[in-house]
Biopython code that builds the backbone (N, CA, C, O; Angstrom):
import numpy as np
from Bio.PDB.StructureBuilder import StructureBuilder

atoms = [
    (1, "MET", "N", (-22.403, -0.720, 61.723)),
    (1, "MET", "CA", (-21.302, -0.392, 61.207)),
    (1, "MET", "C", (-20.039, -0.538, 61.941)),
    (1, "MET", "O", (-19.992, -0.444, 63.168)),
    (2, "ARG", "N", (-19.018, -0.765, 61.205)),
    (2, "ARG", "CA", (-17.798, -1.296, 62.030)),
    (2, "ARG", "C", (-16.682, -0.202, 61.867)),
    (2, "ARG", "O", (-16.726, 0.707, 61.038)),
    (3, "SER", "N", (-15.756, -0.401, 62.703)),
    (3, "SER", "CA", (-14.630, 0.660, 62.728)),
    (3, "SER", "C", (-13.479, -0.310, 62.692)),
    (3, "SER", "O", (-13.413, -1.400, 63.262)),
    (4, "GLU", "N", (-12.664, 0.221, 61.993)),
    (4, "GLU", "CA", (-11.099, -0.356, 61.901)),
    (4, "GLU", "C", (-10.011, 0.629, 62.149)),
    (4, "GLU", "O", (-10.309, 1.821, 62.213)),
    (5, "THR", "N", (-8.925, 0.288, 62.278)),
    (5, "THR", "CA", (-8.011, 1.316, 62.528)),
    (5, "THR", "C", (-6.969, 1.120, 61.289)),
    (5, "THR", "O", (-6.754, -0.006, 60.840)),
    (6, "ALA", "N", (-6.310, 2.329, 60.743)),
    (6, "ALA", "CA", (-5.424, 2.347, 59.961)),
    (6, "ALA", "C", (-4.406, 3.099, 60.356)),
    (6, "ALA", "O", (-4.546, 3.736, 61.400)),
    (7, "LYS", "N", (-3.228, 3.186, 59.652)),
    (7, "LYS", "CA", (-1.777, 3.970, 59.897)),
    (7, "LYS", "C", (-1.891, 5.067, 58.728)),
    (7, "LYS", "O", (-2.087, 4.856, 57.531)),
    (8, "ILE", "N", (-1.723, 6.256, 59.369)),
    (8, "ILE", "CA", (-1.201, 7.310, 58.373)),
    (8, "ILE", "C", (0.224, 7.259, 57.821)),
    (8, "ILE", "O", (1.099, 7.471, 58.660)),
    (9, "GLY", "N", (0.645, 7.003, 56.493)),
    (9, "GLY", "CA", (1.907, 6.871, 56.179)),
    (9, "GLY", "C", (2.647, 8.084, 55.736)),
    (9, "GLY", "O", (2.247, 9.208, 56.039)),
    (10, "LYS", "N", (3.714, 7.884, 55.027)),
    (10, "LYS", "CA", (4.520, 9.063, 54.442)),
    (10, "LYS", "C", (3.410, 9.854, 53.575)),
    (10, "LYS", "O", (2.418, 9.382, 53.020)),
    (11, "ARG", "N", (3.819, 11.074, 53.613)),
    (11, "ARG", "CA", (3.151, 12.306, 52.820)),
    (11, "ARG", "C", (1.470, 12.373, 53.256)),
    (11, "ARG", "O", (0.581, 12.956, 52.636)),
    (12, "PHE", "N", (1.357, 11.636, 54.434)),
    (12, "PHE", "CA", (-0.211, 11.576, 55.053)),
    (12, "PHE", "C", (-0.996, 10.578, 54.277)),
    (12, "PHE", "O", (-2.214, 10.748, 54.217)),
    (13, "THR", "N", (-0.508, 9.651, 53.731)),
    (13, "THR", "CA", (-1.322, 8.664, 52.974)),
    (13, "THR", "C", (-2.101, 7.768, 53.761)),
    (13, "THR", "O", (-1.524, 7.278, 54.731)),
    (14, "LEU", "N", (-3.243, 7.458, 53.563)),
    (14, "LEU", "CA", (-4.031, 6.631, 54.430)),
    (14, "LEU", "C", (-4.575, 5.360, 53.391)),
    (14, "LEU", "O", (-5.182, 5.503, 52.330)),
    (15, "VAL", "N", (-4.210, 4.244, 53.963)),
    (15, "VAL", "CA", (-4.761, 3.081, 53.245)),
    (15, "VAL", "C", (-5.929, 2.569, 54.016)),
    (15, "VAL", "O", (-5.867, 2.237, 55.199)),
    (16, "ILE", "N", (-6.985, 2.526, 53.282)),
    (16, "ILE", "CA", (-8.413, 2.231, 53.841)),
    (16, "ILE", "C", (-8.455, 0.448, 53.586)),
    (16, "ILE", "O", (-8.328, -0.147, 52.516)),
    (17, "PRO", "N", (-8.657, -0.074, 54.840)),
    (17, "PRO", "CA", (-8.869, -1.617, 54.938)),
    (17, "PRO", "C", (-9.863, -2.067, 53.760)),
    (17, "PRO", "O", (-10.898, -1.535, 53.358)),
    (18, "ALA", "N", (-9.233, -3.160, 53.371)),
    (18, "ALA", "CA", (-9.928, -3.808, 52.352)),
    (18, "ALA", "C", (-11.639, -3.942, 52.445)),
    (18, "ALA", "O", (-12.423, -3.544, 51.584)),
    (19, "GLY", "N", (-11.942, -4.524, 53.561)),
    (19, "GLY", "CA", (-13.351, -4.735, 53.886)),
    (19, "GLY", "C", (-14.057, -3.672, 53.935)),
    (19, "GLY", "O", (-15.245, -3.832, 53.657)),
    (20, "LEU", "N", (-13.632, -2.362, 54.266)),
    (20, "LEU", "CA", (-14.369, -1.026, 54.074)),
    (20, "LEU", "C", (-14.382, -0.548, 52.787)),
    (20, "LEU", "O", (-15.322, 0.167, 52.439)),
    (21, "ARG", "N", (-13.337, -0.871, 51.880)),
    (21, "ARG", "CA", (-13.165, -0.322, 50.582)),
    (21, "ARG", "C", (-14.453, -1.286, 49.712)),
    (21, "ARG", "O", (-15.314, -0.852, 48.947)),
    (22, "GLN", "N", (-14.252, -2.437, 50.070)),
    (22, "GLN", "CA", (-15.480, -3.192, 49.442)),
    (22, "GLN", "C", (-16.817, -2.860, 49.753)),
    (22, "GLN", "O", (-17.740, -2.816, 48.940)),
    (23, "GLU", "N", (-16.881, -2.634, 50.929)),
    (23, "GLU", "CA", (-18.355, -2.292, 51.463)),
    (23, "GLU", "C", (-18.922, -1.076, 50.865)),
    (23, "GLU", "O", (-20.133, -0.941, 50.688)),
    (24, "TYR", "N", (-18.065, -0.212, 50.562)),
    (24, "TYR", "CA", (-18.420, 1.059, 50.276)),
    (24, "TYR", "C", (-18.335, 1.349, 48.597)),
    (24, "TYR", "O", (-18.685, 2.359, 47.987)),
    (25, "GLY", "N", (-17.718, 0.037, 48.059)),
    (25, "GLY", "CA", (-17.491, 0.296, 46.667)),
    (25, "GLY", "C", (-16.178, 1.316, 46.260)),
    (25, "GLY", "O", (-16.052, 1.621, 45.074)),
    (26, "LEU", "N", (-15.432, 1.716, 47.032)),
    (26, "LEU", "CA", (-14.015, 2.326, 46.757)),
    (26, "LEU", "C", (-13.088, 1.625, 45.798)),
    (26, "LEU", "O", (-12.552, 0.544, 46.041)),
    (27, "GLU", "N", (-12.945, 2.304, 44.720)),
    (27, "GLU", "CA", (-11.964, 1.641, 43.741)),
    (27, "GLU", "C", (-10.645, 2.383, 43.738)),
    (27, "GLU", "O", (-10.729, 3.469, 44.312)),
    (28, "GLU", "N", (-9.440, 2.092, 43.244)),
    (28, "GLU", "CA", (-8.265, 2.590, 42.977)),
    (28, "GLU", "C", (-8.418, 3.606, 42.174)),
    (28, "GLU", "O", (-9.061, 3.351, 41.156)),
    (29, "ASN", "N", (-7.936, 4.967, 42.331)),
    (29, "ASN", "CA", (-7.964, 6.083, 41.817)),
    (29, "ASN", "C", (-9.590, 6.496, 41.882)),
    (29, "ASN", "O", (-9.938, 7.272, 40.992)),
    (30, "GLY", "N", (-10.261, 6.219, 42.496)),
    (30, "GLY", "CA", (-11.772, 6.539, 42.581)),
    (30, "GLY", "C", (-11.614, 8.006, 43.415)),
    (30, "GLY", "O", (-10.519, 8.347, 43.862)),
    (31, "LEU", "N", (-12.661, 8.721, 43.553)),
    (31, "LEU", "CA", (-12.797, 9.968, 44.241)),
    (31, "LEU", "C", (-13.437, 9.921, 45.293)),
    (31, "LEU", "O", (-14.467, 9.249, 45.343)),
    (32, "VAL", "N", (-12.961, 10.650, 46.424)),
    (32, "VAL", "CA", (-13.877, 10.563, 47.756)),
    (32, "VAL", "C", (-14.016, 12.055, 48.126)),
    (32, "VAL", "O", (-13.175, 12.876, 47.760)),
    (33, "VAL", "N", (-15.078, 12.379, 48.846)),
    (33, "VAL", "CA", (-15.278, 13.655, 49.498)),
    (33, "VAL", "C", (-14.766, 13.485, 50.851)),
    (33, "VAL", "O", (-14.970, 12.437, 51.464)),
    (34, "MET", "N", (-14.043, 14.556, 51.401)),
    (34, "MET", "CA", (-13.513, 14.608, 52.656)),
    (34, "MET", "C", (-14.191, 15.660, 53.438)),
    (34, "MET", "O", (-13.974, 16.810, 53.056)),
    (35, "GLU", "N", (-15.074, 15.481, 54.593)),
    (35, "GLU", "CA", (-15.648, 16.595, 55.290)),
    (35, "GLU", "C", (-15.015, 16.575, 56.638)),
    (35, "GLU", "O", (-14.753, 15.487, 57.151)),
    (36, "GLY", "N", (-14.760, 17.648, 57.229)),
    (36, "GLY", "CA", (-14.478, 17.851, 58.561)),
    (36, "GLY", "C", (-15.753, 18.064, 59.491)),
    (36, "GLY", "O", (-16.615, 18.935, 59.378)),
    (37, "ARG", "N", (-15.656, 17.054, 60.437)),
    (37, "ARG", "CA", (-16.927, 17.072, 61.221)),
    (37, "ARG", "C", (-16.570, 17.266, 62.711)),
    (37, "ARG", "O", (-15.415, 16.960, 63.007)),
    (38, "PRO", "N", (-17.265, 17.663, 63.569)),
    (38, "PRO", "CA", (-17.006, 17.927, 65.027)),
    (38, "PRO", "C", (-16.428, 16.639, 65.524)),
    (38, "PRO", "O", (-15.585, 16.761, 66.414)),
    (39, "GLU", "N", (-16.747, 15.299, 65.080)),
    (39, "GLU", "CA", (-16.523, 14.104, 65.493)),
    (39, "GLU", "C", (-15.168, 13.489, 64.909)),
    (39, "GLU", "O", (-14.579, 12.485, 65.309)),
    (40, "GLY", "N", (-14.847, 14.288, 63.932)),
    (40, "GLY", "CA", (-13.582, 13.696, 62.878)),
    (40, "GLY", "C", (-13.656, 14.027, 61.510)),
    (40, "GLY", "O", (-14.395, 14.938, 61.137)),
    (41, "ILE", "N", (-12.864, 13.283, 60.612)),
    (41, "ILE", "CA", (-13.073, 13.349, 59.245)),
    (41, "ILE", "C", (-13.888, 12.435, 58.589)),
    (41, "ILE", "O", (-13.810, 11.224, 58.793)),
    (42, "LEU", "N", (-14.734, 12.995, 57.743)),
    (42, "LEU", "CA", (-15.788, 11.706, 56.996)),
    (42, "LEU", "C", (-15.362, 11.719, 55.650)),
    (42, "LEU", "O", (-15.067, 12.722, 55.001)),
    (43, "LEU", "N", (-15.348, 10.468, 55.244)),
    (43, "LEU", "CA", (-14.951, 10.116, 53.901)),
    (43, "LEU", "C", (-16.050, 9.600, 53.154)),
    (43, "LEU", "O", (-16.564, 8.599, 53.655)),
    (44, "ARG", "N", (-16.589, 10.049, 52.000)),
    (44, "ARG", "CA", (-17.682, 9.663, 51.273)),
    (44, "ARG", "C", (-17.189, 9.387, 49.881)),
    (44, "ARG", "O", (-16.446, 10.228, 49.374)),
    (45, "PRO", "N", (-17.560, 8.154, 49.104)),
    (45, "PRO", "CA", (-17.241, 7.959, 47.858)),
    (45, "PRO", "C", (-18.057, 9.196, 47.081)),
    (45, "PRO", "O", (-19.126, 9.591, 47.547)),
    (46, "VAL", "N", (-17.458, 9.816, 45.806)),
    (46, "VAL", "CA", (-18.093, 10.635, 44.992)),
    (46, "VAL", "C", (-18.766, 9.885, 44.001)),
    (46, "VAL", "O", (-18.194, 8.970, 43.408)),
    (47, "VAL", "N", (-20.089, 10.245, 43.748)),
    (47, "VAL", "CA", (-20.679, 9.581, 42.713)),
    (47, "VAL", "C", (-20.700, 10.497, 41.365)),
    (47, "VAL", "O", (-21.182, 11.629, 41.409)),
    (48, "THR", "N", (-20.230, 10.031, 40.326)),
    (48, "THR", "CA", (-19.942, 10.618, 39.302)),
    (48, "THR", "C", (-20.950, 10.294, 38.030)),
    (48, "THR", "O", (-21.162, 9.115, 37.744)),
    (49, "LEU", "N", (-21.523, 11.285, 37.325)),
    (49, "LEU", "CA", (-22.344, 11.119, 36.441)),
    (49, "LEU", "C", (-21.820, 11.240, 35.220)),
    (49, "LEU", "O", (-20.900, 12.046, 35.074)),
    (50, "PRO", "N", (-22.289, 10.478, 34.108)),
    (50, "PRO", "CA", (-21.715, 11.038, 32.608)),
    (50, "PRO", "C", (-22.394, 12.321, 32.195)),
    (50, "PRO", "O", (-23.550, 12.681, 32.420)),
    (51, "VAL", "N", (-21.371, 12.966, 31.507)),
    (51, "VAL", "CA", (-21.733, 14.384, 30.987)),
    (51, "VAL", "C", (-21.916, 13.960, 29.404)),
    (51, "VAL", "O", (-21.171, 13.291, 28.689)),
    (52, "GLU", "N", (-23.089, 14.547, 29.138)),
    (52, "GLU", "CA", (-23.547, 14.725, 27.794)),
    (52, "GLU", "C", (-22.769, 16.029, 26.996)),
    (52, "GLU", "O", (-22.818, 17.198, 27.381)),
    (53, "LEU", "N", (-22.058, 15.544, 25.818)),
    (53, "LEU", "CA", (-21.704, 16.742, 25.045)),
    (53, "LEU", "C", (-22.428, 17.066, 23.973)),
    (53, "LEU", "O", (-22.530, 16.247, 23.060)),
    (54, "TYR", "N", (-23.015, 18.236, 23.901)),
    (54, "TYR", "CA", (-23.939, 18.593, 22.902)),
    (54, "TYR", "C", (-23.291, 18.912, 21.543)),
    (54, "TYR", "O", (-22.388, 19.747, 21.491)),
    (55, "THR", "N", (-23.772, 18.200, 20.314)),
    (55, "THR", "CA", (-23.575, 18.421, 19.019)),
    (55, "THR", "C", (-24.167, 19.992, 18.804)),
    (55, "THR", "O", (-24.946, 20.499, 19.611)),
    (56, "PRO", "N", (-23.683, 20.678, 17.603)),
    (56, "PRO", "CA", (-24.424, 21.456, 17.323)),
    (56, "PRO", "C", (-25.900, 21.089, 16.732)),
    (56, "PRO", "O", (-26.829, 21.897, 16.713)),
    (57, "GLU", "N", (-25.970, 19.806, 16.274)),
    (57, "GLU", "CA", (-27.529, 19.440, 15.968)),
    (57, "GLU", "C", (-28.376, 19.309, 17.085)),
    (57, "GLU", "O", (-29.581, 19.559, 17.059)),
    (58, "ARG", "N", (-27.693, 18.882, 18.148)),
    (58, "ARG", "CA", (-28.428, 18.517, 19.347)),
    (58, "ARG", "C", (-28.885, 20.055, 19.997)),
    (58, "ARG", "O", (-29.972, 20.287, 20.527)),
    (59, "LYS", "N", (-28.039, 20.792, 19.857)),
    (59, "LYS", "CA", (-28.237, 22.340, 20.316)),
    (59, "LYS", "C", (-29.337, 23.056, 19.599)),
    (59, "LYS", "O", (-30.164, 23.812, 20.109)),
    (60, "ALA", "N", (-29.214, 22.667, 18.185)),
    (60, "ALA", "CA", (-30.423, 23.140, 17.440)),
    (60, "ALA", "C", (-31.701, 22.501, 17.818)),
    (60, "ALA", "O", (-32.714, 23.192, 17.709)),
    (61, "GLU", "N", (-31.808, 21.294, 18.244)),
    (61, "GLU", "CA", (-33.003, 20.558, 18.324)),
    (61, "GLU", "C", (-33.530, 21.082, 19.675)),
    (61, "GLU", "O", (-34.748, 21.156, 19.837)),
    (62, "PHE", "N", (-32.623, 21.473, 20.720)),
    (62, "PHE", "CA", (-33.222, 22.041, 21.895)),
    (62, "PHE", "C", (-33.760, 23.434, 21.589)),
    (62, "PHE", "O", (-34.831, 23.706, 22.132)),
    (63, "LEU", "N", (-33.235, 24.310, 20.858)),
    (63, "LEU", "CA", (-33.792, 25.571, 20.369)),
    (63, "LEU", "C", (-35.208, 25.390, 19.947)),
    (63, "LEU", "O", (-36.170, 25.855, 20.558)),
    (64, "LEU", "N", (-35.277, 24.567, 18.686)),
    (64, "LEU", "CA", (-36.372, 24.365, 18.078)),
    (64, "LEU", "C", (-37.531, 23.802, 18.785)),
    (64, "LEU", "O", (-38.685, 24.143, 18.527)),
    (65, "ASN", "N", (-37.200, 22.900, 19.715)),
    (65, "ASN", "CA", (-38.196, 22.362, 20.642)),
    (65, "ASN", "C", (-38.557, 23.047, 21.864)),
    (65, "ASN", "O", (-39.512, 22.668, 22.543)),
    (66, "SER", "N", (-37.841, 24.030, 22.172)),
    (66, "SER", "CA", (-38.026, 24.900, 23.370)),
    (66, "SER", "C", (-38.791, 26.315, 23.113)),
    (66, "SER", "O", (-38.515, 27.332, 23.749)),
    (67, "VAL", "N", (-39.618, 26.258, 22.270)),
    (67, "VAL", "CA", (-40.413, 27.815, 21.823)),
    (67, "VAL", "C", (-41.860, 27.713, 22.326)),
    (67, "VAL", "O", (-42.540, 26.694, 22.447)),
    (68, "ALA", "N", (-42.200, 29.050, 22.608)),
    (68, "ALA", "CA", (-43.567, 29.084, 23.367)),
    (68, "ALA", "C", (-44.377, 29.784, 22.255)),
    (68, "ALA", "O", (-45.582, 29.607, 22.434)),
    (69, "THR", "N", (-44.137, 30.407, 21.333)),
    (69, "THR", "CA", (-44.826, 31.440, 20.693)),
    (69, "THR", "C", (-44.300, 31.277, 19.120)),
    (69, "THR", "O", (-43.118, 30.966, 18.972)),
    (70, "GLU", "N", (-45.038, 31.453, 18.071)),
    (70, "GLU", "CA", (-44.560, 31.411, 16.707)),
    (70, "GLU", "C", (-43.551, 32.435, 16.507)),
    (70, "GLU", "O", (-42.762, 32.299, 15.572)),
    (71, "ALA", "N", (-43.473, 33.564, 17.363)),
    (71, "ALA", "CA", (-42.122, 34.531, 17.074)),
    (71, "ALA", "C", (-40.997, 33.899, 17.590)),
    (71, "ALA", "O", (-39.894, 34.152, 17.105)),
    (72, "ASP", "N", (-41.155, 32.922, 18.728)),
    (72, "ASP", "CA", (-39.902, 32.388, 19.321)),
    (72, "ASP", "C", (-39.444, 31.196, 18.166)),
    (72, "ASP", "O", (-38.275, 30.905, 17.912)),
    (73, "TYR", "N", (-40.597, 30.614, 17.565)),
    (73, "TYR", "CA", (-40.036, 29.558, 16.474)),
    (73, "TYR", "C", (-39.177, 30.198, 15.479)),
    (73, "TYR", "O", (-38.071, 29.775, 15.142)),
    (74, "THR", "N", (-39.746, 31.226, 15.040)),
    (74, "THR", "CA", (-38.938, 31.954, 13.779)),
    (74, "THR", "C", (-37.559, 32.530, 14.551)),
    (74, "THR", "O", (-36.513, 32.562, 13.904)),
    (75, "TRP", "N", (-37.577, 32.891, 15.658)),
    (75, "TRP", "CA", (-36.229, 33.275, 16.137)),
    (75, "TRP", "C", (-35.558, 32.037, 16.132)),
    (75, "TRP", "O", (-34.510, 32.071, 15.487)),
    (76, "ALA", "N", (-35.871, 30.804, 16.723)),
    (76, "ALA", "CA", (-34.990, 29.637, 16.797)),
    (76, "ALA", "C", (-34.626, 29.248, 15.410)),
    (76, "ALA", "O", (-33.512, 28.777, 15.181)),
    (77, "VAL", "N", (-35.435, 29.405, 14.551)),
    (77, "VAL", "CA", (-35.052, 28.878, 12.900)),
    (77, "VAL", "C", (-33.935, 29.799, 12.654)),
    (77, "VAL", "O", (-32.845, 29.353, 12.295)),
    (78, "GLY", "N", (-34.162, 31.209, 12.845)),
    (78, "GLY", "CA", (-32.883, 32.062, 12.471)),
    (78, "GLY", "C", (-31.517, 31.570, 13.244)),
    (78, "GLY", "O", (-30.433, 31.443, 12.674)),
    (79, "GLU", "N", (-31.748, 31.321, 14.606)),
    (79, "GLU", "CA", (-30.292, 30.835, 15.271)),
    (79, "GLU", "C", (-29.825, 29.380, 14.713)),
    (79, "GLU", "O", (-28.673, 28.974, 14.865)),
    (80, "VAL", "N", (-30.681, 28.754, 14.155)),
    (80, "VAL", "CA", (-30.218, 27.400, 13.842)),
    (80, "VAL", "C", (-29.580, 27.557, 12.472)),
    (80, "VAL", "O", (-28.590, 26.888, 12.177)),
    (81, "ARG", "N", (-30.164, 28.488, 11.572)),
    (81, "ARG", "CA", (-29.454, 28.976, 10.425)),
    (81, "ARG", "C", (-28.218, 29.362, 10.673)),
    (81, "ARG", "O", (-27.282, 28.908, 10.015)),
    (82, "LYS", "N", (-28.017, 30.395, 11.812)),
    (82, "LYS", "CA", (-26.798, 31.141, 12.145)),
    (82, "LYS", "C", (-25.585, 29.931, 12.372)),
    (82, "LYS", "O", (-24.405, 30.083, 12.054)),
    (83, "MET", "N", (-26.106, 28.828, 12.934)),
    (83, "MET", "CA", (-25.274, 27.630, 13.321)),
    (83, "MET", "C", (-24.843, 27.065, 11.969)),
    (83, "MET", "O", (-23.902, 26.279, 12.086)),
    (84, "GLY", "N", (-25.260, 27.243, 10.747)),
    (84, "GLY", "CA", (-24.954, 26.659, 9.723)),
    (84, "GLY", "C", (-25.497, 25.458, 9.454)),
    (84, "GLY", "O", (-24.837, 24.654, 8.796)),
    (85, "LEU", "N", (-26.796, 25.127, 9.916)),
    (85, "LEU", "CA", (-27.633, 24.038, 9.916)),
    (85, "LEU", "C", (-29.104, 24.335, 9.279)),
    (85, "LEU", "O", (-29.731, 25.378, 9.465)),
    (86, "ASP", "N", (-29.492, 23.349, 8.577)),
    (86, "ASP", "CA", (-30.889, 23.703, 7.936)),
    (86, "ASP", "C", (-31.830, 23.138, 8.915)),
    (86, "ASP", "O", (-31.736, 21.961, 9.264)),
    (87, "PRO", "N", (-32.809, 23.994, 9.409)),
    (87, "PRO", "CA", (-33.803, 23.543, 10.508)),
    (87, "PRO", "C", (-34.645, 22.454, 9.991)),
    (87, "PRO", "O", (-35.051, 21.641, 10.821)),
    (88, "GLU", "N", (-34.961, 22.308, 8.816)),
    (88, "GLU", "CA", (-35.638, 21.277, 8.159)),
    (88, "GLU", "C", (-35.171, 19.913, 8.478)),
    (88, "GLU", "O", (-35.925, 18.967, 8.706)),
    (89, "THR", "N", (-33.767, 19.865, 8.483)),
    (89, "THR", "CA", (-32.997, 18.551, 8.748)),
    (89, "THR", "C", (-33.077, 18.256, 10.568)),
    (89, "THR", "O", (-32.728, 17.141, 10.955)),
    (90, "ILE", "N", (-33.417, 19.019, 11.328)),
    (90, "ILE", "CA", (-33.194, 18.818, 12.671)),
    (90, "ILE", "C", (-34.688, 18.364, 13.360)),
    (90, "ILE", "O", (-35.742, 18.993, 13.447)),
    (91, "PRO", "N", (-34.338, 17.093, 13.777)),
    (91, "PRO", "CA", (-35.772, 16.508, 14.497)),
    (91, "PRO", "C", (-36.311, 17.473, 15.273)),
    (91, "PRO", "O", (-35.585, 18.068, 16.069)),
    (92, "HIS", "N", (-37.830, 17.814, 15.148)),
    (92, "HIS", "CA", (-38.214, 18.722, 16.180)),
    (92, "HIS", "C", (-39.711, 18.796, 15.828)),
    (92, "HIS", "O", (-40.127, 18.484, 14.713)),
    (93, "GLN", "N", (-40.472, 19.207, 16.794)),
    (93, "GLN", "CA", (-41.968, 19.513, 16.874)),
    (93, "GLN", "C", (-42.376, 20.927, 16.440)),
    (93, "GLN", "O", (-42.426, 21.910, 17.180)),
    (94, "LYS", "N", (-42.669, 20.882, 15.095)),
    (94, "LYS", "CA", (-43.208, 22.440, 14.710)),
    (94, "LYS", "C", (-44.346, 22.727, 15.373)),
    (94, "LYS", "O", (-45.234, 21.931, 15.678)),
    (95, "PRO", "N", (-44.281, 24.235, 15.653)),
    (95, "PRO", "CA", (-45.492, 24.549, 16.500)),
    (95, "PRO", "C", (-46.839, 24.404, 15.627)),
    (95, "PRO", "O", (-46.831, 24.165, 14.419)),
    (96, "GLU", "N", (-47.862, 24.560, 16.318)),
    (96, "GLU", "CA", (-49.314, 24.311, 15.453)),
    (96, "GLU", "C", (-49.547, 25.991, 15.027)),
    (96, "GLU", "O", (-48.971, 26.933, 15.572)),
    (97, "ALA", "N", (-50.464, 26.076, 14.001)),
    (97, "ALA", "CA", (-50.630, 27.479, 13.639)),
    (97, "ALA", "C", (-51.409, 28.022, 14.713)),
    (97, "ALA", "O", (-52.475, 27.513, 15.060)),
    (98, "HIS", "N", (-50.875, 29.113, 15.288)),
    (98, "HIS", "CA", (-51.618, 29.915, 16.290)),
    (98, "HIS", "C", (-51.668, 31.314, 15.733)),
    (98, "HIS", "O", (-51.094, 31.549, 14.670)),
    (99, "GLU", "N", (-52.383, 32.355, 16.451)),
    (99, "GLU", "CA", (-52.400, 33.757, 16.224)),
    (99, "GLU", "C", (-50.902, 34.210, 16.709)),
    (99, "GLU", "O", (-50.433, 33.856, 17.790)),
    (100, "LYS", "N", (-50.214, 35.039, 15.767)),
    (100, "LYS", "CA", (-48.894, 35.454, 16.065)),
    (100, "LYS", "C", (-48.667, 35.954, 17.415)),
    (100, "LYS", "O", (-49.480, 36.737, 17.905)),
    (101, "GLY", "N", (-47.638, 35.575, 18.061)),
    (101, "GLY", "CA", (-47.165, 35.819, 19.411)),
    (101, "GLY", "C", (-48.098, 35.104, 20.616)),
    (101, "GLY", "O", (-47.920, 35.365, 21.806)),
    (102, "SER", "N", (-48.938, 34.328, 20.216)),
    (102, "SER", "CA", (-49.633, 33.743, 21.184)),
    (102, "SER", "C", (-49.084, 32.240, 21.652)),
    (102, "SER", "O", (-48.447, 31.503, 20.900)),
    (103, "ASP", "N", (-49.400, 31.955, 22.865)),
    (103, "ASP", "CA", (-48.654, 30.810, 23.472)),
    (103, "ASP", "C", (-49.077, 29.590, 22.781)),
    (103, "ASP", "O", (-50.255, 29.394, 22.481)),
    (104, "LEU", "N", (-48.026, 28.677, 22.496)),
    (104, "LEU", "CA", (-48.400, 27.371, 21.694)),
    (104, "LEU", "C", (-48.965, 26.280, 22.840)),
    (104, "LEU", "O", (-49.544, 25.279, 22.418)),
    (105, "SER", "N", (-48.860, 26.399, 23.758)),
    (105, "SER", "CA", (-49.433, 25.268, 24.819)),
    (105, "SER", "C", (-50.893, 25.388, 24.898)),
    (105, "SER", "O", (-51.535, 24.638, 25.634)),
]
sb = StructureBuilder()
sb.init_structure("model")
sb.init_model(0)
sb.init_chain("A")
sb.init_seg("    ")
for serial, (resi, resn, name, xyz) in enumerate(atoms, 1):
    if name == "N":
        sb.init_residue(resn, " ", resi, " ")
    sb.init_atom(name, np.array(xyz, "f"), 0.0, 1.0, " ", f" {name:<3s}", serial, name[0])
structure = sb.get_structure()
């Protein structure tokens, strides 16, 4: 690890030297986390992950695929219908026939 010196500018801006920016993959307008440490301030790049936005159909798929009993499935079908969707048009695994209220696993 190398160390470099930088100057604190107006409004306490800090320009990170190009070599360090490249080494750590920092980009303009990128985010960093700043942590106060006993030895000084630690800057680390923030890793951002894409967020999945769930459509009503995707939510319905989760409901229908997350059942543990026949009663759960019946409830999920009702919830999907309340969403204004037809459960038959949603891709999902229908539970196998079991005794009422028994686990499907």
